[in-house]
C-alpha positions, 0 to 999 in steps of 0.5 A, a space after each residue: 676342738 668342737 664337741 668337748 666345747 660345746 658340752 662341758 659344762 652341761 649336765 650328764 643327766 639331761 643326755 637329750 639335751 646333749 645328744 639333741 645338741 651334737 646333732 644340730 653342732 653335726 647338721 647333716 643328715 647323716 652327721 657325714 660332718 663330725 661323725 657318727 662313731 664320733 658322735 655315738 662315744 660321746 653319746 654313750 660316755 654321757 649315759 655311762 656317766 649319768 649311771 655312774 654319778 647315780 651309783 646305778 648300773 647301766 640298764 636301770 639307768 636306762 630303763 629303771 625299775 621296769 627293766 627286767 627282762 632277758 633277751 633271747 640270743 639269736 647266736 650266730 653258728 654258721 658265717 656265709 655271704 659277705 661275713 665268710 669265704 664259700 658257697 652260701 649266700 645267707 650271712 648268718 646262720 642262727 640258733 634261737 634257745 627260745 624255750 629255756 628257763 633262764 638266760 643262763 640256761 640259754 647260754 649253756 643250751 646255745 654253746 652245746 649246739 654250737 659245740 655239738 655242730 663243730 663235732 659234726 663239721 669234723 667228722 664230715 671234714 670240714 673246716 671249724 675255723 670261724 667268721 667276723 662273728 664267731 660261727 663257723 665258715 665250712 665248705 657247704 655246698 648250699 643254704 639248704 645243706 647248712 639248714 640241714 647241718 644246724 637242725 642236726 646238731 640241734 638234735 645231737 645236742 638234745 634240744 629238738 622242740 627247744 631249740 630254734 633257728 634264725 636267718 640273717 640273709 643280708 640280701 641286698 649285699 647279692 641283689 642286682 640293679 634289675 632287682 633280681 637276685 645273684 647267687 654264689 652258684 650262679 643262679 638268678 632269682 626274682 623276689 617271688 623265686 626268694 619268697 617262695 624258697 623261705 616259705 618252704 623252708 619255714 615248713 620244714 625247718 623250725 625257722 622262727 625269725 629272718 633277717 634282711 630277706 630281699 634288698 632294701 630297696 626292693 619295696 614291692 617285694 618287700 610288700 610282698 613277703 611281708 604278706 607272705 611271712 608276716 602271719 607265721 614269722 619274725 620278719 626282720 628289717 636291718 639294711 631295710 630300715 638301718 635304725 632310723 625313725 624316719 625311714 621305718 616309719 616310712 616301712 610301718 606306714 607300707 605294712 613292710 616287716 614286723 621286726 626292726 633290728 636296733 645297731 647303736 652306731 647306725 643311727 649315732 646317738 642313744 637318744 635317737 636309739 631310743 625314740 626308733 625303739 619307741 615307735 617300734 613298741 608303739 606300733 606292734 612290731 618286736 626289735 633286736 638289740 644287736 651288735 656289729 660285724 665289727 666290734 669291741 668288748 664293750 659291753 652297752 648293748 647287754 645293758 640296753 637290751 635289759 634297759 629296753 626289755 627287748 626280748 632279743 639280743 644279737 651279738 654273735 657266736 659262742 666264741 671270740 672275746 668281744 662276742 662273749 663279754 656279751 653274754 657274760 655281761 648278761 649273765 651277770 645282770 641275771 644274778 644281779 635282778 635275781 626273781 625280779 628277773 625273767 628270760 624273755 622265751 618265757 614271755 613269748 612262751 606262755 
């Protein structure tokens, strides 16, 4: 009754115009009038209509002939924090098959490590039920113990030196009003305590990326975190930047983080998403295309990753259909690209 009346008859190839029209029609800072889900649904439908009209794959419609990079998957294998019951404060423990030769091989490496981890957990009589992103949710006693299980699984699967670890701490979930961090076991830590913990872990484990290591409002802590971690690993902002170019610009200005998580339905239109990605590119920040904890089988983010030549993608574990669909789509794209496609791990490793 509102959006349809405004856009029927417009050219689907002019998605910038249509997205801009919907933003003006909504006329709020956070799309609270029409709703970000309604606006994004139309935005992506228009994007797909354009690809269908041109009779080309969605990733080529997004990126043209330059679209050729298959992203490294950050595969969530242990769920904690708000995404699972148990004692783990960290929301996602991920494996990163950085040194695969292709996306197909990356999926195989991740799947084998995932099932090796399952066997190890079963040997220790721990639950292998999965959380909402498909990772296991065992009753592990500490975050460090979870890291030990990951490194053990990587080694037993035969991928030591080729498979790495990434964390999504989601620290905004357990920060207090006084900017201290209340862990599930009752411990209370400061920003400095957490930063020192991450530094120890980076030395002990093959960690290459930490997301939301501090709370989104802990700006002073983030400045310290960035000074300490930026030279050594990928320091990702998700809750911190929320795919919002205006917020992200402020972070870049203050030297906070060196990477941004990109979620289409965090900002609400395709063109705003692309604007944020372009800003990241222009300022030397990496960008990771990401799913959400609530997902459908829609595979747009797979095409978005290839269309923007993203080096990484987060789309969950090696279980649950709504996660697996994204991996399947990326393998289809790799087959379509043939020799012109390149796995991002090879670009980073070289």
